[in-house]
Every structure is written in C-alpha cells, then in structure tokens.
N, C-alpha and C positions, 0 to 999 in steps of 0.2 A: 516614541512608538505610537502609531495610530491606534485608537480604540474604535472597534467596529461592533455593530449589532446585526448579526446575520439574520436573515429571514428565509424560511423554507416554505415554499408555496406548493401545495399538493395539486394534482391534476384537476380536482374539483374547485380550485380557486381559493381554498382555505389557506390562510397564511399563519404560521406559528413562529414563535421565537424560541431559541434554545435557552436553557438555564445554565449560567456560568458554573463551572466546577473548579474548586480550589485545589491546585497542586502546590504543596508546601515542601520546604526543604531545598537543598542544593541539588540541581539536576545537572548532569553531564559535567561533573567536577567543577561547576561554576564557570565554565567557558561560555562567554556571551554568544558567540555565533551559533553553536549548536542549539542553544535554547530558543532561538528565533527561526530555526530551520528544522523543525520537527517533521519527519517524513513518514512515520508509520507507527501504529499502535495495535495492540491486541491484549486480551485479558484472559486470566486463568484463576478461578476462585476469587480470592480477595486481592489479587495482584494484577497490575498492568505492566507490560513491557513496551517501552517506546524507543524509537531510534531516530537519529538525526543524520542526514546525509553530509553534515559538516563535522562529524565527530571522528577524530583520528589522533594517532600518536598518544595513547592507544585508541583503538576503535572499541567502544563499549556499548552495551545495551543497558539502558536505564530501567530499573525496577521501581515501582511505587506500590504502596500498600493502602488498601481502603482505610479511610479515617473519617468516620461519620459519613457525610455526603460528599466528601472530597477524598484526596489521596495524598500520602506523604512519601517523600523519597525514602527508599528502603534498600539502597545499595545498587551496585552495577555489576555487569558481567563483562569481563574483558575477552575479546575474541582473538584467537591466534591468527591475525589477519595481516601482520606486517605493519610498517609505518606509513605506507602510501595510502591514498584515498580509496576506501572501499565503497563509498557512495551507498550506504545502507538506505533502502527505500521501503521495506515492508517487513511486517511481523505476522507470522501465522502460528496458531496454537492448536495442537491436538489435545482437546480437553479431556479425552478419555485417559490419556497417559500423562498429561501435564507437561508435554514436550513443547518447547518454544523453538520455532524456526525463524531465521532472519536471512534476508538476501540483499546482495548488492544489485545494482541496476543492469549489469552486463552491457553497458552502453559505451559508445564512442562519442567524442565531443569535438566541437570546432570553436575556436576563439575568434572573436571579431574585435580587433584592436586598431585604433588610429585609422579607421576606414579601410582596413585590409582584412580580407577573409583568410584565416589560417587554414592549415591542413586538418583533415579529419584524423584524430588520434584515438586509439583505444588504450586501455590500461588493464593488465591482467588482474590488478588489485580489485577492480570492480566486478570481476567475473567469479564471485565466490558466494556460497551460502553455507550456513552453519545451523547447528541445533544444540540444545541443552535441556536438561530436565529441571523444571521448576516445581519443587515440592510444595505441599499445602501450607507448610510453615515458613515458606520463603527461602529455604535453603536451596542451593543450586548444585546440580551435578556437573560432571566434566563436560566441557565444550567439545563437540564432535565436528569435524570438517577441517579445512574447507573442502567443499565439493563445487562443481561448476556445471553450467548448462552449455558451455561453448561447443562441445562436440555434438550435442543434440541439436543445437541451433544450426551449426554448419551443415549437418546432414539433412536438414529439412529443406525441401525444394522451394518453399515459399519464404520462410524466415531467413534462410542462409544468406541470400544476397543483401539483406538489410543490415547485416553485421558491419558492413563497411560504410554505413550511412550515419551521420551524426544524429544523436538522439532527438534533438529539437527540430531536426529536418526530416522527421518521420522514420528515423532509424530505430533499432532495437532499444527499448527502454522498459525494464521491468519495474513496476511500482506497486503491484499487488501480490499477496501471497496468502493462501487459505489452505487448510488441511481438512480433507474430507475423505472418509472411507479408505484411510491408509495411503492416500495419494496427496502430493503437493500440487497445488494449482497456482501457477504463476500467471498473473494478469499483466498485460502489456499496455503501457501508455502509448507506445508506438512499436511497430507501425500500425496505422489505420489504413486498410487496403481499399482498393476500388470497390464501390458499393457500400463503403463505411464499415466493412467487416473488421472486427478486432479479434486477435488471437488470444486464447488462453491455453497454455501448455501445462499438461499434468504429467507427473511421473512419480516413481517411488524414490525414496531416499537411497536405497541400496543399489538401484540400477537406473540412474537418470537417463542414460542413452537408450538402452534397450526397451525401457518401459514408456518412453515419451509418446504422448498423444496430443494432438492439437485440435481444439474446437473453436468455432467462430460464432461471434454474436455481433449485433449492431447497436450502437449507442448514439445514433444521430450525428456521427462524425467525430464523436469524442473518443478519447482513450480511457483506459482504466487507471484511476489514481489510487484506489485501494479496493480490496476484495476481502470479504469475511463470510464465514459460514453461518447458516441458520438451518433448522431441522430439515427443510425440504428443498434447500438450494443455497443460494448465495445472495448477499447484498453487495452491490457494486457502487463505489463512489467514482463518478466519471467526470472528466474535464478535458480541457484542450490538450492537444499533443505538444504544440510548441508554445510560442509567446503570444498567441492570438487571444481574442476576447470571448471565446466560446464560454457558455455558462457551465456551472457545476451542477450535477444532478445525482440523485440516488435512485438506483434501480433494484428490482428483484429479478434474479435469473434462476431458472430451474435446473441449470447445470448441463443441459443437453446441447448438442451441436445444432445450431440453427441454419448452417450453410445449406444442408440438403433441401431445406424448405424454400430456398430462393429468397429474392429481395421482396417478395410479396407475402412471405411467411411470418412466422412468429418473431416477435422482438421481446427483449426483457421488459418487465412491467415498470413503468415510471412511477416512482413513489413521491418525488418532490424535486423542486429546483431551487437552489440557493440564490439569493440576491443580497444587495447591500453589503458586498464583500469588502470594499475598500482595499487595504493592503493584504487581506487574507487570501490564501490559496489553500482550499481544503485538500488535505493530504492523507489523513488517517481516520479510519472508521472502525470502531469496535462495538460489538453487541454486549451490553452489560446485563441485560435480562430480556427474555423472550416469553411471551404468553400468547400462544396461538399465532395469530397474524399481526400481533402488536409487538414492536421491538423498541426497547429502551437502548439508545445508542449514544456513544461518545464520539464527538468529532474534534479532531485536532487540525490546525492550519499552519502552514508555512507562512512566515511573515508576522506572527504574533508572539508575544512573550510566552514561553513554555507551551506553545501551540494554541494558546487561547482556548483552553478546553471548554466545551459546551455539551450539554446533555439534551437529547431530543427524544420525543415519543413519536414513532412512525407506525401507522397502521395500514396494512394492505387492504384494499377494498374487498 
C-alpha cells in the first residue's frame, strides 16, 4: 500500500502538513477491503464513528475511543440493513443528544467490463439511513431505521430525473451528512448542475418527505465528499464527481441557499486545497475541536490503510 504525505495549501499560499493519528485495534472485524475503503467519519465526545462503503454481511459502524493522541477500536454497531450492499458513505452526529446518523449513497451504478458499458442499475439496499444513540461511556442504544430519501428525491423537480443516472456519470450520490438545528443535511457528490450548482437536501428524521428542502452552493465544479457542522455553518470536503482529476478542497459554508444570488453571488469560503495525494482520496472530515475560527479536524481517505488518519489545524481568515 502506497504511503503518501498530503499537503494542504491555504488561499494565501501557506502550505501545511497533517499530523498522523494512530488508530489501533481491529477495525471492521479485520476485513481487509473495508479498512482501505473508509468513506465517512464523525465524532461525539471521546468517540469516533467511521463507516466503509465496502462493509457488508453484516453492515456495521466502527466505533473508536480516544486513546492519548490517537484512537483505539471500541466495538461496532450492526445495522438492520440486510445482507446486500448498503454503500455507507457518511456519518452525522447531533452532539446535543449524542445521536449518530449514517446514510447510504442512494445511488445507481453502471459497470464497464470487457469494453462493454452495462446497464444502469439501482439497489434498494443503498437507499437507507439509520440512527442510534451513542452515550458518553460508549454504550449504544437501539438502532432506528431504516428510513429512505427516495420519495423526497423522486418528488423533487430537479433531483428526481438524476435518480436514473449512474452516480459516477453525474447521477444521485450522497456522500455528506451533517446534523444542525434538528435537521439532517445530506450533501451530494452528484449531481453537479449547470453553473456548477451542488445540492444539499435537509429534512427531519420524522418526516423526510414533507420536511425536505434543497439549497444550492457552488464548489468550482466539485461535488461534496463530506459535510460536518461548526457553530456558524458547515465545513465541506469537496472533490470530483466521477473519476476525473479535479482537486480536493475544504470550504466553509454559512448554510444559506446561494442560488437566489446567481452565479456572480456568494460562494463558500475556500480554506485550503490538498495536493500530493498519491492513492489517497479524501472521504471523511470530522471536527475534533473548534476555537473561534480555528478548527482542529481529522481527515480520512479512501485508498489508505484505516483511512490514513491525519489531523489538521485550519483557520478561517
């Protein structure tokens, strides 16, 4: 497995390196593929919850507990998700209640084999999201769900038609989830719409269809790879929609809908761009500590052992 040293360059040109974080113990029941396919992370108190889009039979959420400057495996939570692929992509945490939310991608896919493009196929198993209570001592309450966004997506005049499009071809692909003010905010890797507009769908747990609202932001043609809350908004990890070579960036978003302001209006605030990625694909972003406009964040990447965890200090100007 390739070793990489990521670099984050701020808009002022200052380049910084992340500090490696040690994850010890057996993750994802020791299965090798999920350990190099980490897809989401978030934290509550002394604990982290991480997911892999390759973990199935059963589908579990891995818990880790703070251990000095690192984290140690502290058990897992099995989801009532069936044996098929859930494609877990994101973790959101309501820190006020200690409730952890996880979501599947809700995407369709297309295989390319032996020079032949296959059909676009969806899976009900990917169209699920769940929640459970994570107590301060690490004990876990009963898992609730599954629930789904399919009806809310189908009913939306913009997002509905993208349900039949393969995810890496700019179809529906949810990869971010953040909880703020009692609402779940689902960030879309795709579609990225004309004008580079990216949707964020928010809803309540109790009424995903009736409460659904969609806001739009622009990330320079990138989609959302993860989404996490801070006091006055959200941090966004952004990257390419498909298999292109677009860069990965971190933005601050104030949570408002930017579409009414038009293409010459407000955009999320760029905080930094990653380089020297090698095999790493940044997929998970969690805020470990925030002091004013400075954020101590944890980054996990697809393609690296245990997500190649690194810690970064990011300051908004």
